[in-house]
N, C-alpha and C positions, 0 to 999 in steps of 0.2 A: 559473489554470486551475480548472476545476470538477470536481467528483466525477463519476465515471462511473456515473450513476444507472441508465442503460439496462442496463449490464452487471450491476449489482447486482441489478436486478429479474429478469433472465433467468438468474442464477447458479443452477444446480441441484446444486452440490456441497455439501459439509459446511460449514454456516455457521460453526461453531465453528473449524474449521481456518482458514477465510478470515479470520475476525476475529483469531485469534491471529497469523497471518502478517502482516496489515496493521498491527496494533498493535506488533509487534516491529520491523518495518521503520520505522514511524513514529518509534519511540524511537531507532533508529539514526540516522535522518536528523536528528532534533532535536539529538542529541549532536554529530554531525559538523558540521552547519550549513555544508554545501558551497554551491557556487554554484547548483546545482540547486534547493536549498531557497530561496535568495534570489530566483531567477528565478520561483518559485512563490508569492512573497510570504509565505514562512514557513509555508505551509499543508502541514504534513507528512503529515497523514492522507490528504488527497486525492491527494497525490503518491505516497504509498506504495501506495494503492489502485490507482492507474493502473499503477504499476510491477508489482504482483502480477498484475493482469489481463493486461497486455501481455507478461508473462513476461520482463520486463527483469530482475526479481528472482525467483528461484525459491525454494521452500521445500519442506522435507520433515519428516516426523514423526520424532522421536527415540524410540527404544524405551526 
């Protein structure tokens, strides 16, 4: 599966928040190595980006 480039281009939120959310999720996926990662040929960054944009995975800021 490919990176959701169109959504990245149109994203108007905080780029730092998005980057942190995607990298944290990519790390989680790399450690877990579940079937979803295998189905995506081990490409955890594109998978985590899609999950964040589709709100399959949600994130929040910690104080």
